[in-house]
Predicted model as a PDB file, atoms N, CA, C, CB and O in Angstrom, pLDDT in the B-factor column:
MODEL        1                                                                  
ATOM      1  N   UNK A   1     -23.591  46.794 -30.657  1.00 81.00           N  
ATOM      2  CA  UNK A   1     -22.620  47.818 -30.959  1.00 81.00           C  
ATOM      3  C   UNK A   1     -23.332  48.950 -31.697  1.00 81.00           C  
ATOM      4  CB  UNK A   1     -21.442  47.245 -31.797  1.00 81.00           C  
ATOM      5  O   UNK A   1     -24.089  48.716 -32.639  1.00 81.00           O  
ATOM      6  N   UNK A   2     -23.083  50.152 -31.263  1.00 90.00           N  
ATOM      7  CA  UNK A   2     -23.736  51.305 -31.863  1.00 90.00           C  
ATOM      8  C   UNK A   2     -22.977  51.770 -33.105  1.00 90.00           C  
ATOM      9  CB  UNK A   2     -23.846  52.446 -30.846  1.00 90.00           C  
ATOM     10  O   UNK A   2     -21.784  51.508 -33.253  1.00 90.00           O  
ATOM     11  N   UNK A   3     -23.686  52.464 -33.991  1.00 93.00           N  
ATOM     12  CA  UNK A   3     -23.091  52.945 -35.229  1.00 93.00           C  
ATOM     13  C   UNK A   3     -21.960  53.930 -34.935  1.00 93.00           C  
ATOM     14  CB  UNK A   3     -24.159  53.605 -36.116  1.00 93.00           C  
ATOM     15  O   UNK A   3     -20.943  53.930 -35.629  1.00 93.00           O  
ATOM     16  N   UNK A   4     -22.129  54.764 -33.917  1.00 94.00           N  
ATOM     17  CA  UNK A   4     -21.087  55.736 -33.583  1.00 94.00           C  
ATOM     18  C   UNK A   4     -19.794  55.029 -33.167  1.00 94.00           C  
ATOM     19  CB  UNK A   4     -21.566  56.671 -32.457  1.00 94.00           C  
ATOM     20  O   UNK A   4     -18.702  55.517 -33.456  1.00 94.00           O  
ATOM     21  N   UNK A   5     -19.915  53.880 -32.489  1.00 95.00           N  
ATOM     22  CA  UNK A   5     -18.734  53.106 -32.111  1.00 95.00           C  
ATOM     23  C   UNK A   5     -18.075  52.486 -33.346  1.00 95.00           C  
ATOM     24  CB  UNK A   5     -19.114  52.005 -31.099  1.00 95.00           C  
ATOM     25  O   UNK A   5     -16.850  52.434 -33.450  1.00 95.00           O  
ATOM     26  N   UNK A   6     -18.900  52.023 -34.267  1.00 94.00           N  
ATOM     27  CA  UNK A   6     -18.379  51.394 -35.483  1.00 94.00           C  
ATOM     28  C   UNK A   6     -17.646  52.413 -36.339  1.00 94.00           C  
ATOM     29  CB  UNK A   6     -19.516  50.746 -36.290  1.00 94.00           C  
ATOM     30  O   UNK A   6     -16.595  52.111 -36.904  1.00 94.00           O  
ATOM     31  N   UNK A   7     -18.195  53.620 -36.436  1.00 94.00           N  
ATOM     32  CA  UNK A   7     -17.582  54.655 -37.274  1.00 94.00           C  
ATOM     33  C   UNK A   7     -16.195  55.071 -36.773  1.00 94.00           C  
ATOM     34  CB  UNK A   7     -18.488  55.873 -37.333  1.00 94.00           C  
ATOM     35  O   UNK A   7     -15.382  55.565 -37.555  1.00 94.00           O  
ATOM     36  N   UNK A   8     -15.922  54.880 -35.494  1.00 95.00           N  
ATOM     37  CA  UNK A   8     -14.623  55.231 -34.930  1.00 95.00           C  
ATOM     38  C   UNK A   8     -13.534  54.229 -35.303  1.00 95.00           C  
ATOM     39  CB  UNK A   8     -14.728  55.333 -33.426  1.00 95.00           C  
ATOM     40  O   UNK A   8     -12.346  54.534 -35.198  1.00 95.00           O  
ATOM     41  N   UNK A   9     -13.935  53.036 -35.736  1.00 94.00           N  
ATOM     42  CA  UNK A   9     -12.983  51.980 -36.063  1.00 94.00           C  
ATOM     43  C   UNK A   9     -12.455  52.137 -37.485  1.00 94.00           C  
ATOM     44  CB  UNK A   9     -13.633  50.608 -35.893  1.00 94.00           C  
ATOM     45  O   UNK A   9     -13.094  52.752 -38.339  1.00 94.00           O  
ATOM     46  N   UNK A  10     -11.278  51.570 -37.718  1.00 95.00           N  
ATOM     47  CA  UNK A  10     -10.716  51.537 -39.062  1.00 95.00           C  
ATOM     48  C   UNK A  10     -11.365  50.405 -39.837  1.00 95.00           C  
ATOM     49  CB  UNK A  10      -9.173  51.368 -39.022  1.00 95.00           C  
ATOM     50  O   UNK A  10     -11.968  49.502 -39.257  1.00 95.00           O  
ATOM     51  N   UNK A  11     -11.234  50.465 -41.158  1.00 94.00           N  
ATOM     52  CA  UNK A  11     -11.853  49.457 -42.014  1.00 94.00           C  
ATOM     53  C   UNK A  11     -11.391  48.045 -41.665  1.00 94.00           C  
ATOM     54  CB  UNK A  11     -11.545  49.752 -43.471  1.00 94.00           C  
ATOM     55  O   UNK A  11     -12.195  47.114 -41.624  1.00 94.00           O  
ATOM     56  N   UNK A  12     -10.093  47.891 -41.414  1.00 96.00           N  
ATOM     57  CA  UNK A  12      -9.546  46.568 -41.099  1.00 96.00           C  
ATOM     58  C   UNK A  12     -10.138  46.028 -39.801  1.00 96.00           C  
ATOM     59  CB  UNK A  12      -8.015  46.631 -40.993  1.00 96.00           C  
ATOM     60  O   UNK A  12     -10.438  44.839 -39.693  1.00 96.00           O  
ATOM     61  N   UNK A  13     -10.303  46.908 -38.824  1.00 96.00           N  
ATOM     62  CA  UNK A  13     -10.883  46.490 -37.544  1.00 96.00           C  
ATOM     63  C   UNK A  13     -12.338  46.070 -37.720  1.00 96.00           C  
ATOM     64  CB  UNK A  13     -10.783  47.625 -36.510  1.00 96.00           C  
ATOM     65  O   UNK A  13     -12.794  45.102 -37.111  1.00 96.00           O  
ATOM     66  N   UNK A  14     -13.054  46.806 -38.556  1.00 96.00           N  
ATOM     67  CA  UNK A  14     -14.456  46.471 -38.802  1.00 96.00           C  
ATOM     68  C   UNK A  14     -14.550  45.113 -39.488  1.00 96.00           C  
ATOM     69  CB  UNK A  14     -15.142  47.561 -39.661  1.00 96.00           C  
ATOM     70  O   UNK A  14     -15.391  44.291 -39.124  1.00 96.00           O  
ATOM     71  N   UNK A  15     -13.694  44.874 -40.477  1.00 96.00           N  
ATOM     72  CA  UNK A  15     -13.718  43.584 -41.165  1.00 96.00           C  
ATOM     73  C   UNK A  15     -13.419  42.441 -40.212  1.00 96.00           C  
ATOM     74  CB  UNK A  15     -12.719  43.576 -42.313  1.00 96.00           C  
ATOM     75  O   UNK A  15     -14.029  41.375 -40.305  1.00 96.00           O  
ATOM     76  N   UNK A  16     -12.480  42.656 -39.293  1.00 97.00           N  
ATOM     77  CA  UNK A  16     -12.153  41.630 -38.305  1.00 97.00           C  
ATOM     78  C   UNK A  16     -13.345  41.362 -37.389  1.00 97.00           C  
ATOM     79  CB  UNK A  16     -10.930  42.054 -37.475  1.00 97.00           C  
ATOM     80  O   UNK A  16     -13.642  40.212 -37.066  1.00 97.00           O  
ATOM     81  N   UNK A  17     -14.019  42.423 -36.977  1.00 97.00           N  
ATOM     82  CA  UNK A  17     -15.200  42.262 -36.115  1.00 97.00           C  
ATOM     83  C   UNK A  17     -16.334  41.551 -36.854  1.00 97.00           C  
ATOM     84  CB  UNK A  17     -15.683  43.633 -35.609  1.00 97.00           C  
ATOM     85  O   UNK A  17     -17.088  40.787 -36.251  1.00 97.00           O  
ATOM     86  N   UNK A  18     -16.454  41.803 -38.154  1.00 97.00           N  
ATOM     87  CA  UNK A  18     -17.476  41.121 -38.949  1.00 97.00           C  
ATOM     88  C   UNK A  18     -17.192  39.621 -38.968  1.00 97.00           C  
ATOM     89  CB  UNK A  18     -17.522  41.687 -40.397  1.00 97.00           C  
ATOM     90  O   UNK A  18     -18.101  38.808 -38.800  1.00 97.00           O  
ATOM     91  N   UNK A  19     -15.927  39.261 -39.173  1.00 97.00           N  
ATOM     92  CA  UNK A  19     -15.554  37.834 -39.178  1.00 97.00           C  
ATOM     93  C   UNK A  19     -15.878  37.186 -37.841  1.00 97.00           C  
ATOM     94  CB  UNK A  19     -14.053  37.664 -39.494  1.00 97.00           C  
ATOM     95  O   UNK A  19     -16.466  36.105 -37.792  1.00 97.00           O  
ATOM     96  N   UNK A  20     -15.491  37.852 -36.753  1.00 97.00           N  
ATOM     97  CA  UNK A  20     -15.743  37.318 -35.415  1.00 97.00           C  
ATOM     98  C   UNK A  20     -17.249  37.180 -35.160  1.00 97.00           C  
ATOM     99  CB  UNK A  20     -15.100  38.227 -34.345  1.00 97.00           C  
ATOM    100  O   UNK A  20     -17.707  36.179 -34.609  1.00 97.00           O  
ATOM    101  N   UNK A  21     -17.999  38.192 -35.566  1.00 96.00           N  
ATOM    102  CA  UNK A  21     -19.443  38.182 -35.331  1.00 96.00           C  
ATOM    103  C   UNK A  21     -20.125  37.076 -36.125  1.00 96.00           C  
ATOM    104  CB  UNK A  21     -20.049  39.537 -35.695  1.00 96.00           C  
ATOM    105  O   UNK A  21     -21.062  36.447 -35.634  1.00 96.00           O  
ATOM    106  N   UNK A  22     -19.664  36.836 -37.347  1.00 97.00           N  
ATOM    107  CA  UNK A  22     -20.257  35.777 -38.155  1.00 97.00           C  
ATOM    108  C   UNK A  22     -19.974  34.408 -37.553  1.00 97.00           C  
ATOM    109  CB  UNK A  22     -19.732  35.841 -39.588  1.00 97.00           C  
ATOM    110  O   UNK A  22     -20.828  33.522 -37.594  1.00 97.00           O  
ATOM    111  N   UNK A  23     -18.773  34.229 -36.991  1.00 97.00           N  
ATOM    112  CA  UNK A  23     -18.462  32.960 -36.324  1.00 97.00           C  
ATOM    113  C   UNK A  23     -19.351  32.774 -35.102  1.00 97.00           C  
ATOM    114  CB  UNK A  23     -16.973  32.909 -35.915  1.00 97.00           C  
ATOM    115  O   UNK A  23     -19.879  31.688 -34.862  1.00 97.00           O  
ATOM    116  N   UNK A  24     -19.508  33.840 -34.341  1.00 96.00           N  
ATOM    117  CA  UNK A  24     -20.352  33.766 -33.150  1.00 96.00           C  
ATOM    118  C   UNK A  24     -21.809  33.524 -33.540  1.00 96.00           C  
ATOM    119  CB  UNK A  24     -20.229  35.059 -32.319  1.00 96.00           C  
ATOM    120  O   UNK A  24     -22.520  32.782 -32.862  1.00 96.00           O  
ATOM    121  N   UNK A  25     -22.246  34.142 -34.619  1.00 96.00           N  
ATOM    122  CA  UNK A  25     -23.612  33.955 -35.096  1.00 96.00           C  
ATOM    123  C   UNK A  25     -23.849  32.500 -35.491  1.00 96.00           C  
ATOM    124  CB  UNK A  25     -23.900  34.883 -36.285  1.00 96.00           C  
ATOM    125  O   UNK A  25     -24.914  31.949 -35.216  1.00 96.00           O  
ATOM    126  N   UNK A  26     -22.870  31.882 -36.128  1.00 97.00           N  
ATOM    127  CA  UNK A  26     -22.977  30.472 -36.482  1.00 97.00           C  
ATOM    128  C   UNK A  26     -23.124  29.613 -35.228  1.00 97.00           C  
ATOM    129  CB  UNK A  26     -21.752  30.028 -37.295  1.00 97.00           C  
ATOM    130  O   UNK A  26     -23.957  28.708 -35.182  1.00 97.00           O  
ATOM    131  N   UNK A  27     -22.310  29.899 -34.216  1.00 96.00           N  
ATOM    132  CA  UNK A  27     -22.392  29.157 -32.965  1.00 96.00           C  
ATOM    133  C   UNK A  27     -23.757  29.336 -32.297  1.00 96.00           C  
ATOM    134  CB  UNK A  27     -21.281  29.602 -32.016  1.00 96.00           C  
ATOM    135  O   UNK A  27     -24.315  28.388 -31.745  1.00 96.00           O  
ATOM    136  N   UNK A  28     -24.284  30.555 -32.353  1.00 96.00           N  
ATOM    137  CA  UNK A  28     -25.600  30.809 -31.771  1.00 96.00           C  
ATOM    138  C   UNK A  28     -26.689  30.045 -32.515  1.00 96.00           C  
ATOM    139  CB  UNK A  28     -25.906  32.307 -31.785  1.00 96.00           C  
ATOM    140  O   UNK A  28     -27.624  29.530 -31.903  1.00 96.00           O  
ATOM    141  N   UNK A  29     -26.564  29.975 -33.835  1.00 96.00           N  
ATOM    142  CA  UNK A  29     -27.557  29.244 -34.624  1.00 96.00           C  
ATOM    143  C   UNK A  29     -27.529  27.758 -34.284  1.00 96.00           C  
ATOM    144  CB  UNK A  29     -27.309  29.449 -36.127  1.00 96.00           C  
ATOM    145  O   UNK A  29     -28.570  27.109 -34.192  1.00 96.00           O  
ATOM    146  N   UNK A  30     -26.324  27.233 -34.101  1.00 96.00           N  
ATOM    147  CA  UNK A  30     -26.198  25.821 -33.736  1.00 96.00           C  
ATOM    148  C   UNK A  30     -26.823  25.576 -32.364  1.00 96.00           C  
ATOM    149  CB  UNK A  30     -24.712  25.386 -33.739  1.00 96.00           C  
ATOM    150  O   UNK A  30     -27.568  24.614 -32.179  1.00 96.00           O  
ATOM    151  N   UNK A  31     -26.516  26.449 -31.408  1.00 95.00           N  
ATOM    152  CA  UNK A  31     -27.093  26.310 -30.076  1.00 95.00           C  
ATOM    153  C   UNK A  31     -28.615  26.404 -30.125  1.00 95.00           C  
ATOM    154  CB  UNK A  31     -26.528  27.377 -29.137  1.00 95.00           C  
ATOM    155  O   UNK A  31     -29.311  25.673 -29.421  1.00 95.00           O  
ATOM    156  N   UNK A  32     -29.122  27.300 -30.953  1.00 95.00           N  
ATOM    157  CA  UNK A  32     -30.573  27.460 -31.075  1.00 95.00           C  
ATOM    158  C   UNK A  32     -31.206  26.204 -31.664  1.00 95.00           C  
ATOM    159  CB  UNK A  32     -30.910  28.684 -31.946  1.00 95.00           C  
ATOM    160  O   UNK A  32     -32.281  25.783 -31.236  1.00 95.00           O  
ATOM    161  N   UNK A  33     -30.539  25.611 -32.644  1.00 95.00           N  
ATOM    162  CA  UNK A  33     -31.071  24.409 -33.276  1.00 95.00           C  
ATOM    163  C   UNK A  33     -31.102  23.233 -32.304  1.00 95.00           C  
ATOM    164  CB  UNK A  33     -30.242  24.049 -34.503  1.00 95.00           C  
ATOM    165  O   UNK A  33     -31.998  22.392 -32.366  1.00 95.00           O  
ATOM    166  N   UNK A  34     -30.124  23.181 -31.411  1.00 95.00           N  
ATOM    167  CA  UNK A  34     -30.082  22.078 -30.448  1.00 95.00           C  
ATOM    168  C   UNK A  34     -30.925  22.365 -29.213  1.00 95.00           C  
ATOM    169  CB  UNK A  34     -28.646  21.799 -30.035  1.00 95.00           C  
ATOM    170  O   UNK A  34     -31.138  21.486 -28.378  1.00 95.00           O  
ATOM    171  N   UNK A  35     -31.400  23.598 -29.102  1.00 93.00           N  
ATOM    172  CA  UNK A  35     -32.272  23.953 -27.989  1.00 93.00           C  
ATOM    173  C   UNK A  35     -31.545  24.401 -26.740  1.00 93.00           C  
ATOM    174  CB  UNK A  35     -33.128  22.806 -27.655  1.00 93.00           C  
ATOM    175  O   UNK A  35     -32.157  24.514 -25.677  1.00 93.00           O  
ATOM    176  N   UNK A  36     -30.252  24.660 -26.845  1.00 93.00           N  
ATOM    177  CA  UNK A  36     -29.493  25.057 -25.655  1.00 93.00           C  
ATOM    178  C   UNK A  36     -29.258  26.567 -25.566  1.00 93.00           C  
ATOM    179  CB  UNK A  36     -28.162  24.343 -25.643  1.00 93.00           C  
ATOM    180  O   UNK A  36     -28.516  27.030 -24.699  1.00 93.00           O  
ATOM    181  N   UNK A  37     -29.885  27.330 -26.453  1.00 91.00           N  
ATOM    182  CA  UNK A  37     -29.733  28.789 -26.431  1.00 91.00           C  
ATOM    183  C   UNK A  37     -30.820  29.387 -25.541  1.00 91.00           C  
ATOM    184  CB  UNK A  37     -29.807  29.387 -27.876  1.00 91.00           C  
ATOM    185  O   UNK A  37     -32.011  29.176 -25.770  1.00 91.00           O  
ATOM    186  N   UNK A  38     -30.394  30.133 -24.528  1.00 92.00           N  
ATOM    187  CA  UNK A  38     -31.345  30.722 -23.593  1.00 92.00           C  
ATOM    188  C   UNK A  38     -31.985  31.990 -24.153  1.00 92.00           C  
ATOM    189  CB  UNK A  38     -30.656  31.030 -22.276  1.00 92.00           C  
ATOM    190  O   UNK A  38     -33.205  32.152 -24.113  1.00 92.00           O  
ATOM    191  N   UNK A  39     -31.153  32.881 -24.672  1.00 93.00           N  
ATOM    192  CA  UNK A  39     -31.659  34.157 -25.193  1.00 93.00           C  
ATOM    193  C   UNK A  39     -31.670  34.122 -26.716  1.00 93.00           C  
ATOM    194  CB  UNK A  39     -30.798  35.346 -24.683  1.00 93.00           C  
ATOM    195  O   UNK A  39     -30.644  34.357 -27.354  1.00 93.00           O  
ATOM    196  N   UNK A  40     -32.812  33.833 -27.288  1.00 92.00           N  
ATOM    197  CA  UNK A  40     -32.899  33.778 -28.746  1.00 92.00           C  
ATOM    198  C   UNK A  40     -32.830  35.167 -29.364  1.00 92.00           C  
ATOM    199  CB  UNK A  40     -34.185  33.085 -29.171  1.00 92.00           C  
ATOM    200  O   UNK A  40     -32.582  35.296 -30.563  1.00 92.00           O  
ATOM    201  N   UNK A  41     -33.043  36.193 -28.577  1.00 95.00           N  
ATOM    202  CA  UNK A  41     -32.953  37.560 -29.083  1.00 95.00           C  
ATOM    203  C   UNK A  41     -31.520  37.913 -29.464  1.00 95.00           C  
ATOM    204  CB  UNK A  41     -33.478  38.549 -28.041  1.00 95.00           C  
ATOM    205  O   UNK A  41     -31.292  38.848 -30.231  1.00 95.00           O  
ATOM    206  N   UNK A  42     -30.563  37.174 -28.933  1.00 94.00           N  
ATOM    207  CA  UNK A  42     -29.148  37.405 -29.254  1.00 94.00           C  
ATOM    208  C   UNK A  42     -28.887  37.181 -30.742  1.00 94.00           C  
ATOM    209  CB  UNK A  42     -28.244  36.479 -28.412  1.00 94.00           C  
ATOM    210  O   UNK A  42     -28.037  37.852 -31.327  1.00 94.00           O  
ATOM    211  N   UNK A  43     -29.613  36.241 -31.361  1.00 95.00           N  
ATOM    212  CA  UNK A  43     -29.468  35.994 -32.799  1.00 95.00           C  
ATOM    213  C   UNK A  43     -29.804  37.243 -33.612  1.00 95.00           C  
ATOM    214  CB  UNK A  43     -30.368  34.829 -33.232  1.00 95.00           C  
ATOM    215  O   UNK A  43     -29.044  37.657 -34.488  1.00 95.00           O  
ATOM    216  N   UNK A  44     -30.939  37.822 -33.307  1.00 95.00           N  
ATOM    217  CA  UNK A  44     -31.392  39.015 -34.023  1.00 95.00           C  
ATOM    218  C   UNK A  44     -30.420  40.170 -33.806  1.00 95.00           C  
ATOM    219  CB  UNK A  44     -32.807  39.417 -33.566  1.00 95.00           C  
ATOM    220  O   UNK A  44     -30.105  40.909 -34.739  1.00 95.00           O  
ATOM    221  N   UNK A  45     -29.955  40.320 -32.588  1.00 95.00           N  
ATOM    222  CA  UNK A  45     -29.017  41.385 -32.246  1.00 95.00           C  
ATOM    223  C   UNK A  45     -27.706  41.240 -33.025  1.00 95.00           C  
ATOM    224  CB  UNK A  45     -28.739  41.382 -30.738  1.00 95.00           C  
ATOM    225  O   UNK A  45     -27.178  42.224 -33.543  1.00 95.00           O  
ATOM    226  N   UNK A  46     -27.186  40.020 -33.104  1.00 95.00           N  
ATOM    227  CA  UNK A  46     -25.921  39.784 -33.809  1.00 95.00           C  
ATOM    228  C   UNK A  46     -26.070  40.062 -35.303  1.00 95.00           C  
ATOM    229  CB  UNK A  46     -25.441  38.336 -33.586  1.00 95.00           C  
ATOM    230  O   UNK A  46     -25.183  40.654 -35.918  1.00 95.00           O  
ATOM    231  N   UNK A  47     -27.195  39.635 -35.889  1.00 96.00           N  
ATOM    232  CA  UNK A  47     -27.413  39.876 -37.311  1.00 96.00           C  
ATOM    233  C   UNK A  47     -27.463  41.370 -37.605  1.00 96.00           C  
ATOM    234  CB  UNK A  47     -28.707  39.200 -37.777  1.00 96.00           C  
ATOM    235  O   UNK A  47     -26.934  41.829 -38.618  1.00 96.00           O  
ATOM    236  N   UNK A  48     -28.097  42.122 -36.720  1.00 96.00           N  
ATOM    237  CA  UNK A  48     -28.189  43.571 -36.917  1.00 96.00           C  
ATOM    238  C   UNK A  48     -26.819  44.232 -36.769  1.00 96.00           C  
ATOM    239  CB  UNK A  48     -29.183  44.187 -35.918  1.00 96.00           C  
ATOM    240  O   UNK A  48     -26.504  45.173 -37.496  1.00 96.00           O  
ATOM    241  N   UNK A  49     -26.004  43.744 -35.830  1.00 96.00           N  
ATOM    242  CA  UNK A  49     -24.660  44.291 -35.658  1.00 96.00           C  
ATOM    243  C   UNK A  49     -23.817  44.079 -36.912  1.00 96.00           C  
ATOM    244  CB  UNK A  49     -23.974  43.651 -34.448  1.00 96.00           C  
ATOM    245  O   UNK A  49     -23.109  44.984 -37.352  1.00 96.00           O  
ATOM    246  N   UNK A  50     -23.897  42.876 -37.483  1.00 97.00           N  
ATOM    247  CA  UNK A  50     -23.151  42.586 -38.711  1.00 97.00           C  
ATOM    248  C   UNK A  50     -23.630  43.509 -39.830  1.00 97.00           C  
ATOM    249  CB  UNK A  50     -23.319  41.093 -39.123  1.00 97.00           C  
ATOM    250  O   UNK A  50     -22.816  44.051 -40.577  1.00 97.00           O  
ATOM    251  N   UNK A  51     -24.919  43.686 -39.945  1.00 97.00           N  
ATOM    252  CA  UNK A  51     -25.475  44.553 -40.986  1.00 97.00           C  
ATOM    253  C   UNK A  51     -25.019  45.999 -40.801  1.00 97.00           C  
ATOM    254  CB  UNK A  51     -27.007  44.479 -40.980  1.00 97.00           C  
ATOM    255  O   UNK A  51     -24.719  46.683 -41.780  1.00 97.00           O  
ATOM    256  N   UNK A  52     -24.965  46.465 -39.561  1.00 97.00           N  
ATOM    257  CA  UNK A  52     -24.495  47.828 -39.299  1.00 97.00           C  
ATOM    258  C   UNK A  52     -23.045  48.006 -39.742  1.00 97.00           C  
ATOM    259  CB  UNK A  52     -24.633  48.165 -37.807  1.00 97.00           C  
ATOM    260  O   UNK A  52     -22.691  49.002 -40.372  1.00 97.00           O  
ATOM    261  N   UNK A  53     -22.213  47.020 -39.401  1.00 96.00           N  
ATOM    262  CA  UNK A  53     -20.803  47.118 -39.758  1.00 96.00           C  
ATOM    263  C   UNK A  53     -20.616  47.106 -41.271  1.00 96.00           C  
ATOM    264  CB  UNK A  53     -20.014  45.975 -39.122  1.00 96.00           C  
ATOM    265  O   UNK A  53     -19.823  47.880 -41.808  1.00 96.00           O  
ATOM    266  N   UNK A  54     -21.335  46.239 -41.949  1.00 96.00           N  
ATOM    267  CA  UNK A  54     -21.232  46.180 -43.406  1.00 96.00           C  
ATOM    268  C   UNK A  54     -21.766  47.456 -44.052  1.00 96.00           C  
ATOM    269  CB  UNK A  54     -21.989  44.964 -43.943  1.00 96.00           C  
ATOM    270  O   UNK A  54     -21.251  47.894 -45.081  1.00 96.00           O  
ATOM    271  N   UNK A  55     -22.790  48.050 -43.456  1.00 96.00           N  
ATOM    272  CA  UNK A  55     -23.338  49.300 -43.978  1.00 96.00           C  
ATOM    273  C   UNK A  55     -22.331  50.431 -43.862  1.00 96.00           C  
ATOM    274  CB  UNK A  55     -24.623  49.667 -43.241  1.00 96.00           C  
ATOM    275  O   UNK A  55     -22.180  51.222 -44.793  1.00 96.00           O  
ATOM    276  N   UNK A  56     -21.639  50.518 -42.732  1.00 96.00           N  
ATOM    277  CA  UNK A  56     -20.627  51.560 -42.546  1.00 96.00           C  
ATOM    278  C   UNK A  56     -19.500  51.376 -43.560  1.00 96.00           C  
ATOM    279  CB  UNK A  56     -20.066  51.532 -41.099  1.00 96.00           C  
ATOM    280  O   UNK A  56     -19.018  52.354 -44.131  1.00 96.00           O  
ATOM    281  N   UNK A  57     -19.076  50.134 -43.788  1.00 95.00           N  
ATOM    282  CA  UNK A  57     -18.032  49.869 -44.780  1.00 95.00           C  
ATOM    283  C   UNK A  57     -18.481  50.293 -46.174  1.00 95.00           C  
ATOM    284  CB  UNK A  57     -17.657  48.383 -44.778  1.00 95.00           C  
ATOM    285  O   UNK A  57     -17.711  50.891 -46.925  1.00 95.00           O  
ATOM    286  N   UNK A  58     -19.729  49.980 -46.515  1.00 96.00           N  
ATOM    287  CA  UNK A  58     -20.268  50.340 -47.833  1.00 96.00           C  
ATOM    288  C   UNK A  58     -20.348  51.854 -47.992  1.00 96.00           C  
ATOM    289  CB  UNK A  58     -21.661  49.714 -48.036  1.00 96.00           C  
ATOM    290  O   UNK A  58     -20.043  52.381 -49.062  1.00 96.00           O  
ATOM    291  N   UNK A  59     -20.758  52.558 -46.935  1.00 95.00           N  
ATOM    292  CA  UNK A  59     -20.822  54.019 -46.985  1.00 95.00           C  
ATOM    293  C   UNK A  59     -19.445  54.609 -47.230  1.00 95.00           C  
ATOM    294  CB  UNK A  59     -21.411  54.579 -45.686  1.00 95.00           C  
ATOM    295  O   UNK A  59     -19.295  55.534 -48.027  1.00 95.00           O  
ATOM    296  N   UNK A  60     -18.439  54.075 -46.546  1.00 93.00           N  
ATOM    297  CA  UNK A  60     -17.076  54.570 -46.724  1.00 93.00           C  
ATOM    298  C   UNK A  60     -16.578  54.314 -48.128  1.00 93.00           C  
ATOM    299  CB  UNK A  60     -16.139  53.926 -45.719  1.00 93.00           C  
ATOM    300  O   UNK A  60     -15.896  55.152 -48.717  1.00 93.00           O  
ATOM    301  N   UNK A  61     -16.921  53.150 -48.666  1.00 93.00           N  
ATOM    302  CA  UNK A  61     -16.507  52.812 -50.019  1.00 93.00           C  
ATOM    303  C   UNK A  61     -17.132  53.776 -51.033  1.00 93.00           C  
ATOM    304  CB  UNK A  61     -16.894  51.360 -50.350  1.00 93.00           C  
ATOM    305  O   UNK A  61     -16.466  54.220 -51.968  1.00 93.00           O  
ATOM    306  N   UNK A  62     -18.402  54.091 -50.842  1.00 93.00           N  
ATOM    307  CA  UNK A  62     -19.086  54.986 -51.765  1.00 93.00           C  
ATOM    308  C   UNK A  62     -18.605  56.424 -51.629  1.00 93.00           C  
ATOM    309  CB  UNK A  62     -20.580  54.921 -51.538  1.00 93.00           C  
ATOM    310  O   UNK A  62     -18.575  57.159 -52.617  1.00 93.00           O  
ATOM    311  N   UNK A  63     -18.227  56.838 -50.420  1.00 90.00           N  
ATOM    312  CA  UNK A  63     -17.783  58.218 -50.248  1.00 90.00           C  
ATOM    313  C   UNK A  63     -16.382  58.436 -50.822  1.00 90.00           C  
ATOM    314  CB  UNK A  63     -17.805  58.596 -48.769  1.00 90.00           C  
ATOM    315  O   UNK A  63     -16.030  59.561 -51.177  1.00 90.00           O  
ATOM    316  N   UNK A  64     -15.588  57.380 -50.916  1.00 85.00           N  
ATOM    317  CA  UNK A  64     -14.249  57.512 -51.501  1.00 85.00           C  
ATOM    318  C   UNK A  64     -14.237  57.226 -52.984  1.00 85.00           C  
ATOM    319  CB  UNK A  64     -13.282  56.589 -50.807  1.00 85.00           C  
ATOM    320  O   UNK A  64     -13.185  57.316 -53.617  1.00 85.00           O  
ATOM    321  N   UNK A  65     -15.359  56.887 -53.548  1.00 78.00           N  
ATOM    322  CA  UNK A  65     -15.435  56.644 -54.975  1.00 78.00           C  
ATOM    323  C   UNK A  65     -15.461  55.188 -55.349  1.00 78.00           C  
ATOM    324  CB  UNK A  65     -14.307  57.290 -55.644  1.00 78.00           C  
ATOM    325  O   UNK A  65     -15.638  54.860 -56.523  1.00 78.00           O  
ATOM    326  N   UNK A  66     -15.290  54.305 -54.395  1.00 63.00           N  
ATOM    327  CA  UNK A  66     -15.383  52.884 -54.679  1.00 63.00           C  
ATOM    328  C   UNK A  66     -14.264  52.379 -55.547  1.00 63.00           C  
ATOM    329  CB  UNK A  66     -16.677  52.582 -55.327  1.00 63.00           C  
ATOM    330  O   UNK A  66     -13.103  52.724 -55.326  1.00 63.00           O  
ATOM    331  N   UNK A  67     -14.586  51.568 -56.531  1.00 60.00           N  
ATOM    332  CA  UNK A  67     -13.588  50.948 -57.417  1.00 60.00           C  
ATOM    333  C   UNK A  67     -13.513  51.643 -58.764  1.00 60.00           C  
ATOM    334  CB  UNK A  67     -13.907  49.474 -57.625  1.00 60.00           C  
ATOM    335  O   UNK A  67     -13.280  50.998 -59.786  1.00 60.00           O  
ATOM    336  N   UNK A  68     -13.703  52.907 -58.772  1.00 53.00           N  
ATOM    337  CA  UNK A  68     -13.696  53.637 -60.050  1.00 53.00           C  
ATOM    338  C   UNK A  68     -12.312  53.949 -60.503  1.00 53.00           C  
ATOM    339  CB  UNK A  68     -14.480  54.913 -59.943  1.00 53.00           C  
ATOM    340  O   UNK A  68     -12.130  54.558 -61.557  1.00 53.00           O  
TER     341      UNK A  68                                                      
ENDMDL                                                                          
END                                                                             
């Protein structure tokens, strides 16, 4: 998922996608541990997607003043 696509989403949608991605990442890790994962590059890709989404959320929080 590209950053431009993430920025178009609302905060709630991004949080939901983060939850879904973390669940999928867990499943990928399990598959990798058992040796049934074909594309191990998918792990790296998913981790980067989660990081991008969390970064966009953090940027929005800082631009609105956060918890001040």
